[in-house]
N, C-alpha and C positions, 0 to 999 in steps of 0.2 A: 495404450490409447494415445493417439496423436493430438497435440494441442491445436486448437484453432489459431490462426495467425494473430487474431486480436487478443488472445489469452496468453501468448508467448511473448516475453519481453524482447524488445529489439536487440538488446545486447546478446541474447542467446542466439540470435540470427546473425549478428555482425559484431564479433568481439574485436576490440582494439584497446590499446592502453589508455588510461585516463588519470585524471587528477582526483585526489581524495578531497572530501568535503565533510565538514562536521555540522550536523543539525542539532540544535539545542531545543528539544521539545519539552516544555514545562520544566526546565532546568535539568533534564536528563539528556546526556549527549549520545548521539548515534553517528558513527563514522561510516561513510559509504563513498561511492565514486560518482563522478559526473555522468559516466556511462549508465550507471544504475538509475540516476534521476532522469535520464533521457529515454528510458525504456518504454514509457507510455506517452506518446506525443500529445495526447489530449489532456494530460495531467498538469496540475499546478507545479509539480516538481520539474517537469520539462520546461515550463515557462521560466522557472527560476534559473535552471541550469543553462538555458539558451541565451540568457542575457536580455530577454525581452522586458524584464522588470528590473528596476534598480533595487539592489539589495542593501539593507543595512546589516552590517556585520558587527557582532559583539567585539569587545576588545581582544578576545582570544581568536578571532577570525571565524567563529561559528555563526550560523544563521539561526536566529531565535524564532520559534513558533510558540505563541502563548496558548498552548493547548495541553491537555493531559497526555503524558507519555504512556498511559496504561496499555493502549493497543498499538502503539507505534511500531513495536517489534513486528506485528502482523503486517503492517503497512510496508515496512522495509523488506520483509520476506516476499511479499507480493511483487514489489518493484524488482527484486532480484530474480525471482523464479516463476512468477505467474500464478494464476489462480489455483491450479491443481497441486501446487507444492507448498501450500500454507495450511496450517491447522486453524480452522475456524472455531471460535469459542462455542462451548457446549450450550450455554444458557441463552435463552431468547433475549434477555436484557443485554447481555454482552454483545450478541450479534447486532442488536439494534444500535448500540453505541458505536460499534465498528462500522455499521452502515452510515451513520452520521459522518464519521471521519472519512470514509471512502468518498462520500458525496463532497465533502469540504475540499478534498485533495483532487477532485475530478477524476477519480479512478473508476471509470464507468463500468468496466467488466466486473470488477469486484463488487461495486454497488449493485449491479444487476443480479449477481449471484446471491448476495445477502438479501436483496428484496424478494427474490424467489423463496428463500427460506422463511422470510417474514410472512409471505402469503401462505405457505404451508403451515407455519405456526398458528396463524389465525384460523386455519381449518382444523386444528387440533391434531395434526400429524406429529408423530414422535420421531426423533432422530437417533441414529446410531453413530458410533465413532466413524464408521465408513462414510456416512452422509456428509460429515463435516470435514473430512480429510484428515482426521486424526489417525494415529497408528493404533 
């Protein structure tokens, strides 16, 4: 199945070399590239990587986010690979928490997918591993 243009990271469409960057999320560090942060133009990460916002860097050069790192792995995987390549949490509560983070980071396609699950949850639908993208 082919990904819609909005669900496919820009870096998957146009790869080129990039610089590494360290994000400190709730005191847990995640290393990625500027290309990865630029994958979704509407996102907070794109704003940070583009230089539109002045960044305060920690002494070690990382960018600090005062947020829980609990679901940030999912966020990074989404930035790297798009919606169809991440495993969504199985529990409704966890998907709700990831939805809040997707909204915070302005990851609109991910937030829309999670919102769809939320609507299905409210109707009492059950999910399988296939529904959430898990193996």
